[in-house]
mmCIF file of the C-alpha atoms, coordinates in Angstrom:
data_MODEL
# 
_entry.id   MODEL 
# 
loop_
_atom_site.group_PDB 
_atom_site.id 
_atom_site.type_symbol 
_atom_site.label_atom_id 
_atom_site.label_alt_id 
_atom_site.label_comp_id 
_atom_site.label_asym_id 
_atom_site.label_entity_id 
_atom_site.label_seq_id 
_atom_site.pdbx_PDB_ins_code 
_atom_site.Cartn_x 
_atom_site.Cartn_y 
_atom_site.Cartn_z 
_atom_site.occupancy 
_atom_site.B_iso_or_equiv 
_atom_site.pdbx_formal_charge 
_atom_site.auth_seq_id 
_atom_site.auth_comp_id 
_atom_site.auth_asym_id 
_atom_site.auth_atom_id 
_atom_site.pdbx_PDB_model_num 
ATOM 1  C CA . MET A 1 1  ? 0.784   64.623 6.076   1.00 0.00 ? 1  MET A CA 1 
ATOM 2  C CA . THR A 1 2  ? 1.783   61.131 5.004   1.00 0.00 ? 2  THR A CA 1 
ATOM 3  C CA . ALA A 1 3  ? 0.229   58.511 2.753   1.00 0.00 ? 3  ALA A CA 1 
ATOM 4  C CA . THR A 1 4  ? -2.674  56.545 4.251   1.00 0.00 ? 4  THR A CA 1 
ATOM 5  C CA . LEU A 1 5  ? -3.129  52.861 3.493   1.00 0.00 ? 5  LEU A CA 1 
ATOM 6  C CA . LEU A 1 6  ? -6.768  52.306 2.471   1.00 0.00 ? 6  LEU A CA 1 
ATOM 7  C CA . VAL A 1 7  ? -6.734  48.670 1.318   1.00 0.00 ? 7  VAL A CA 1 
ATOM 8  C CA . ARG A 1 8  ? -4.238  45.814 1.515   1.00 0.00 ? 8  ARG A CA 1 
ATOM 9  C CA . ARG A 1 9  ? -5.651  42.395 0.841   1.00 0.00 ? 9  ARG A CA 1 
ATOM 10 C CA . ARG A 1 10 ? -4.714  39.150 -0.795  1.00 0.00 ? 10 ARG A CA 1 
ATOM 11 C CA . GLU A 1 11 ? -7.438  36.699 -1.770  1.00 0.00 ? 11 GLU A CA 1 
ATOM 12 C CA . ARG A 1 12 ? -6.903  33.114 -2.895  1.00 0.00 ? 12 ARG A CA 1 
ATOM 13 C CA . LEU A 1 13 ? -9.320  32.354 -5.733  1.00 0.00 ? 13 LEU A CA 1 
ATOM 14 C CA . ARG A 1 14 ? -8.322  28.748 -6.393  1.00 0.00 ? 14 ARG A CA 1 
ATOM 15 C CA . PRO A 1 15 ? -5.122  26.695 -6.055  1.00 0.00 ? 15 PRO A CA 1 
ATOM 16 C CA . GLY A 1 16 ? -2.263  28.689 -7.555  1.00 0.00 ? 16 GLY A CA 1 
ATOM 17 C CA . THR A 1 17 ? -4.385  31.787 -8.250  1.00 0.00 ? 17 THR A CA 1 
ATOM 18 C CA . PHE A 1 18 ? -4.839  34.908 -6.128  1.00 0.00 ? 18 PHE A CA 1 
ATOM 19 C CA . THR A 1 19 ? -5.516  38.626 -6.300  1.00 0.00 ? 19 THR A CA 1 
ATOM 20 C CA . GLU A 1 20 ? -3.590  41.248 -4.391  1.00 0.00 ? 20 GLU A CA 1 
ATOM 21 C CA . ILE A 1 21 ? -4.955  44.757 -3.932  1.00 0.00 ? 21 ILE A CA 1 
ATOM 22 C CA . VAL A 1 22 ? -3.047  47.672 -2.377  1.00 0.00 ? 22 VAL A CA 1 
ATOM 23 C CA . ILE A 1 23 ? -4.433  51.233 -2.405  1.00 0.00 ? 23 ILE A CA 1 
ATOM 24 C CA . TRP A 1 24 ? -2.948  54.310 -0.719  1.00 0.00 ? 24 TRP A CA 1 
ATOM 25 C CA . ARG A 1 25 ? -4.321  57.860 -0.438  1.00 0.00 ? 25 ARG A CA 1 
ATOM 26 C CA . LEU A 1 26 ? -1.469  60.298 -0.978  1.00 0.00 ? 26 LEU A CA 1 
ATOM 27 C CA . PRO A 1 27 ? -1.043  63.799 0.437   1.00 0.00 ? 27 PRO A CA 1 
ATOM 28 C CA . ARG A 1 28 ? -0.756  65.090 -3.157  1.00 0.00 ? 28 ARG A CA 1 
ATOM 29 C CA . ARG A 1 29 ? -1.357  63.640 -6.592  1.00 0.00 ? 29 ARG A CA 1 
ATOM 30 C CA . LEU A 1 30 ? 1.250   61.450 -8.221  1.00 0.00 ? 30 LEU A CA 1 
ATOM 31 C CA . PRO A 1 31 ? 2.851   63.022 -11.324 1.00 0.00 ? 31 PRO A CA 1 
ATOM 32 C CA . GLY A 1 32 ? 0.979   61.642 -14.346 1.00 0.00 ? 32 GLY A CA 1 
ATOM 33 C CA . SER A 1 33 ? -2.265  61.031 -12.420 1.00 0.00 ? 33 SER A CA 1 
ATOM 34 C CA . GLU A 1 34 ? -5.207  63.362 -11.849 1.00 0.00 ? 34 GLU A CA 1 
ATOM 35 C CA . HIS A 1 35 ? -6.019  61.996 -8.375  1.00 0.00 ? 35 HIS A CA 1 
ATOM 36 C CA . ARG A 1 36 ? -4.355  61.373 -5.014  1.00 0.00 ? 36 ARG A CA 1 
ATOM 37 C CA . TYR A 1 37 ? -4.258  57.568 -5.008  1.00 0.00 ? 37 TYR A CA 1 
ATOM 38 C CA . LYS A 1 38 ? -1.428  55.098 -5.526  1.00 0.00 ? 38 LYS A CA 1 
ATOM 39 C CA . TYR A 1 39 ? -2.654  51.615 -6.344  1.00 0.00 ? 39 TYR A CA 1 
ATOM 40 C CA . ARG A 1 40 ? -1.693  48.147 -7.489  1.00 0.00 ? 40 ARG A CA 1 
ATOM 41 C CA . LEU A 1 41 ? -4.306  45.485 -8.239  1.00 0.00 ? 41 LEU A CA 1 
ATOM 42 C CA . ALA A 1 42 ? -2.887  42.214 -9.515  1.00 0.00 ? 42 ALA A CA 1 
ATOM 43 C CA . LEU A 1 43 ? -4.178  38.811 -10.586 1.00 0.00 ? 43 LEU A CA 1 
ATOM 44 C CA . VAL A 1 44 ? -1.492  36.137 -10.275 1.00 0.00 ? 44 VAL A CA 1 
ATOM 45 C CA . ASP A 1 45 ? -1.960  32.673 -11.761 1.00 0.00 ? 45 ASP A CA 1 
ATOM 46 C CA . LEU A 1 46 ? 0.581   29.881 -11.355 1.00 0.00 ? 46 LEU A CA 1 
ATOM 47 C CA . GLY A 1 47 ? 3.288   32.390 -10.444 1.00 0.00 ? 47 GLY A CA 1 
ATOM 48 C CA . LEU A 1 48 ? 2.641   34.777 -13.345 1.00 0.00 ? 48 LEU A CA 1 
ATOM 49 C CA . CYS A 1 49 ? 1.022   38.200 -13.084 1.00 0.00 ? 49 CYS A CA 1 
ATOM 50 C CA . VAL A 1 50 ? -1.643  37.915 -15.801 1.00 0.00 ? 50 VAL A CA 1 
ATOM 51 C CA . LEU A 1 51 ? -3.506  41.171 -15.034 1.00 0.00 ? 51 LEU A CA 1 
ATOM 52 C CA . ARG A 1 52 ? -2.414  44.326 -13.219 1.00 0.00 ? 52 ARG A CA 1 
ATOM 53 C CA . TYR A 1 53 ? -3.893  47.786 -12.783 1.00 0.00 ? 53 TYR A CA 1 
ATOM 54 C CA . ASP A 1 54 ? -1.469  50.344 -11.367 1.00 0.00 ? 54 ASP A CA 1 
ATOM 55 C CA . ASN A 1 55 ? -0.097  53.837 -11.553 1.00 0.00 ? 55 ASN A CA 1 
ATOM 56 C CA . GLU A 1 56 ? 3.485   55.029 -11.381 1.00 0.00 ? 56 GLU A CA 1 
ATOM 57 C CA . ALA A 1 57 ? 4.981   58.486 -11.027 1.00 0.00 ? 57 ALA A CA 1 
ATOM 58 C CA . GLY A 1 58 ? 5.246   60.000 -14.501 1.00 0.00 ? 58 GLY A CA 1 
ATOM 59 C CA . LYS A 1 59 ? 3.473   57.068 -16.151 1.00 0.00 ? 59 LYS A CA 1 
ATOM 60 C CA . GLY A 1 60 ? -0.048  57.594 -14.864 1.00 0.00 ? 60 GLY A CA 1 
ATOM 61 C CA . ASP A 1 61 ? -2.921  55.126 -14.721 1.00 0.00 ? 61 ASP A CA 1 
ATOM 62 C CA . HIS A 1 62 ? -2.578  51.991 -16.831 1.00 0.00 ? 62 HIS A CA 1 
ATOM 63 C CA . ARG A 1 63 ? -3.220  48.256 -16.919 1.00 0.00 ? 63 ARG A CA 1 
ATOM 64 C CA . HIS A 1 64 ? -1.241  45.241 -17.995 1.00 0.00 ? 64 HIS A CA 1 
ATOM 65 C CA . ARG A 1 65 ? -2.797  42.167 -19.593 1.00 0.00 ? 65 ARG A CA 1 
ATOM 66 C CA . GLY A 1 66 ? 0.075   39.732 -19.699 1.00 0.00 ? 66 GLY A CA 1 
ATOM 67 C CA . THR A 1 67 ? 2.839   41.694 -21.445 1.00 0.00 ? 67 THR A CA 1 
ATOM 68 C CA . VAL A 1 68 ? 0.500   44.227 -23.088 1.00 0.00 ? 68 VAL A CA 1 
ATOM 69 C CA . GLU A 1 69 ? 0.241   47.611 -21.368 1.00 0.00 ? 69 GLU A CA 1 
ATOM 70 C CA . ALA A 1 70 ? -2.550  50.115 -22.098 1.00 0.00 ? 70 ALA A CA 1 
ATOM 71 C CA . PRO A 1 71 ? -3.814  53.354 -20.522 1.00 0.00 ? 71 PRO A CA 1 
ATOM 72 C CA . TYR A 1 72 ? -6.588  53.078 -17.936 1.00 0.00 ? 72 TYR A CA 1 
ATOM 73 C CA . ARG A 1 73 ? -9.129  55.861 -17.346 1.00 0.00 ? 73 ARG A CA 1 
ATOM 74 C CA . PHE A 1 74 ? -9.354  56.220 -13.565 1.00 0.00 ? 74 PHE A CA 1 
ATOM 75 C CA . THR A 1 75 ? -12.574 57.779 -12.229 1.00 0.00 ? 75 THR A CA 1 
ATOM 76 C CA . THR A 1 76 ? -13.095 56.490 -8.671  1.00 0.00 ? 76 THR A CA 1 
ATOM 77 C CA . ILE A 1 77 ? -11.720 53.787 -6.378  1.00 0.00 ? 77 ILE A CA 1 
ATOM 78 C CA . GLU A 1 78 ? -15.101 52.019 -6.560  1.00 0.00 ? 78 GLU A CA 1 
ATOM 79 C CA . ALA A 1 79 ? -15.013 51.942 -10.371 1.00 0.00 ? 79 ALA A CA 1 
ATOM 80 C CA . LEU A 1 80 ? -11.384 50.751 -10.300 1.00 0.00 ? 80 LEU A CA 1 
ATOM 81 C CA . LEU A 1 81 ? -12.320 47.828 -8.045  1.00 0.00 ? 81 LEU A CA 1 
ATOM 82 C CA . GLU A 1 82 ? -15.379 46.997 -10.190 1.00 0.00 ? 82 GLU A CA 1 
ATOM 83 C CA . ASP A 1 83 ? -13.329 47.067 -13.411 1.00 0.00 ? 83 ASP A CA 1 
ATOM 84 C CA . PHE A 1 84 ? -10.642 44.847 -11.879 1.00 0.00 ? 84 PHE A CA 1 
ATOM 85 C CA . ASP A 1 85 ? -13.191 42.387 -10.467 1.00 0.00 ? 85 ASP A CA 1 
ATOM 86 C CA . ALA A 1 86 ? -15.028 42.167 -13.801 1.00 0.00 ? 86 ALA A CA 1 
ATOM 87 C CA . GLU A 1 87 ? -11.835 41.586 -15.774 1.00 0.00 ? 87 GLU A CA 1 
ATOM 88 C CA . THR A 1 88 ? -10.623 39.048 -13.188 1.00 0.00 ? 88 THR A CA 1 
ATOM 89 C CA . GLY A 1 89 ? -13.920 37.152 -13.547 1.00 0.00 ? 89 GLY A CA 1 
ATOM 90 C CA . ARG A 1 90 ? -13.644 37.096 -17.335 1.00 0.00 ? 90 ARG A CA 1 
ATOM 91 C CA . TRP A 1 91 ? -10.054 35.865 -17.128 1.00 0.00 ? 91 TRP A CA 1 
ATOM 92 C CA . LEU A 1 92 ? -10.962 33.098 -14.671 1.00 0.00 ? 92 LEU A CA 1 
ATOM 93 C CA . ASP A 1 93 ? -13.911 31.992 -16.835 1.00 0.00 ? 93 ASP A CA 1 
ATOM 94 C CA . GLY A 1 94 ? -11.562 31.583 -19.790 1.00 0.00 ? 94 GLY A CA 1 
ATOM 95 C CA . HIS A 1 95 ? -8.731  29.856 -17.905 1.00 0.00 ? 95 HIS A CA 1 
ATOM 96 C CA . ASN A 1 96 ? -9.943  26.816 -16.029 1.00 0.00 ? 96 ASN A CA 1 
ATOM 97 C CA . HIS A 1 97 ? -7.297  24.723 -14.312 1.00 0.00 ? 97 HIS A CA 1 
ATOM 98 C CA . HIS A 1 98 ? -7.478  20.975 -14.544 1.00 0.00 ? 98 HIS A CA 1 
ATOM 99 C CA . ARG A 1 99 ? -5.188  19.583 -11.863 1.00 0.00 ? 99 ARG A CA 1 
# 
């Protein structure tokens, strides 16, 4: 059995700002994670990744806010997407572009 791509999407939010979401279901759990998903959810603004939720083999579930990395408690894909969307909204509200 191989990995199955569940989601791959890129959404432009405003000029210079987009989100990219990639989620795979794996045949077995990734070392460091308690589930069978591999994911990367990123918010990119003006060429910089300002927010990212991901998991890596041996590192487990975590998120990056700028250069600060912290553990993330994964429960479900739905909750992951909701958490990312909520944090993206808060970031956008606090960072208005004036071009």
